[in-house]
C-alpha positions as CSV (number, residue, x, y, z in Angstrom):
1,X,10.0,-24.8,4.0
2,X,6.6,-26.1,3.0
3,X,5.1,-25.0,6.3
4,X,6.6,-21.6,5.9
5,X,5.1,-21.3,2.4
6,X,1.6,-22.4,3.8
7,X,1.9,-19.9,6.6
8,X,2.7,-17.1,4.2
9,X,-0.3,-18.1,2.0
10,X,-2.6,-18.2,5.1
11,X,-1.4,-14.7,6.2
12,X,-2.2,-13.3,2.7
13,X,-5.6,-15.0,2.7
14,X,-6.5,-13.7,6.1
15,X,-5.8,-10.2,4.8
16,X,-8.5,-10.5,2.2
17,X,-12.0,-9.1,2.7
18,X,-14.7,-11.8,3.1
19,X,-17.3,-9.7,1.2
20,X,-15.0,-9.2,-1.7
21,X,-14.2,-12.9,-1.8
22,X,-17.9,-13.8,-1.5
23,X,-18.7,-11.8,-4.6
24,X,-16.3,-14.1,-6.5
25,X,-17.9,-17.3,-5.1
26,X,-20.4,-17.9,-7.9
27,X,-17.8,-17.2,-10.6
28,X,-15.4,-19.9,-9.2
29,X,-18.2,-22.3,-8.4
30,X,-19.3,-22.2,-12.1
31,X,-15.7,-22.6,-13.3
32,X,-15.3,-25.6,-10.9
33,X,-18.5,-27.2,-12.1
34,X,-17.4,-26.9,-15.7
35,X,-14.7,-29.6,-15.5
36,X,-11.7,-29.2,-17.8
37,X,-8.3,-30.9,-17.8
38,X,-6.5,-27.6,-17.4
39,X,-4.5,-25.7,-14.9
40,X,-7.1,-23.0,-14.9
41,X,-9.8,-25.4,-13.7
42,X,-7.4,-26.7,-11.0
43,X,-6.8,-23.1,-9.8
44,X,-10.5,-22.4,-9.9
45,X,-11.1,-25.4,-7.6
46,X,-8.5,-24.2,-5.1
47,X,-9.8,-20.6,-5.2
48,X,-13.4,-21.8,-4.6
49,X,-12.3,-23.7,-1.6
50,X,-10.2,-20.9,-0.3
51,X,-13.3,-18.6,-0.5
52,X,-15.3,-21.3,1.4
53,X,-12.6,-21.7,4.0
54,X,-12.6,-18.0,4.8
55,X,-16.4,-18.0,5.0
56,X,-16.4,-21.0,7.4
57,X,-13.6,-19.6,9.5
58,X,-15.5,-16.3,9.9
59,X,-18.7,-18.2,10.7
60,X,-17.0,-20.3,13.4
61,X,-15.2,-17.2,14.8
62,X,-18.5,-15.2,15.0
63,X,-20.3,-18.1,16.7
64,X,-17.6,-18.4,19.3
65,X,-17.7,-14.7,20.1
66,X,-21.5,-14.8,20.5
67,X,-21.2,-17.9,22.7
68,X,-18.6,-16.2,24.9
69,X,-20.7,-13.0,25.2
70,X,-23.8,-15.1,26.2
71,X,-21.7,-17.1,28.7
72,X,-20.4,-13.8,30.3
73,X,-23.9,-12.4,30.5
74,X,-25.2,-15.5,32.1
75,X,-22.4,-15.5,34.6
76,X,-23.1,-11.9,35.5
77,X,-26.8,-12.6,35.9
78,X,-26.1,-15.7,38.2
79,X,-23.7,-13.6,40.3
80,X,-26.3,-10.9,40.7
81,X,-28.8,-13.5,42.0
82,X,-26.5,-14.6,44.8
83,X,-26.8,-12.9,48.1
84,X,-24.1,-10.4,48.9
85,X,-20.8,-11.7,50.2
86,X,-20.9,-11.8,54.0
87,X,-17.9,-11.4,56.2
88,X,-17.6,-12.1,60.0
89,X,-16.1,-9.1,61.8
90,X,-15.0,-9.4,65.4
């Protein structure tokens, strides 16, 4: 049941727009830094780290896409440098 709840939360977070979340980053950073013994402070900490998690996830995702594209381009270049495939015909 706990895993299902976490999965549902993750799906909802993935549906959020990073730029909208990033615009809230400063607000929740300030709330987090102003420690209080309240549920509001605790929620602010969780929200701050959710925003950071989405930003980190997107950064890693974009890096991996770029790396794959570069790898494909390098593979194509190295294949172009090889002599054409030769076949013996009798």
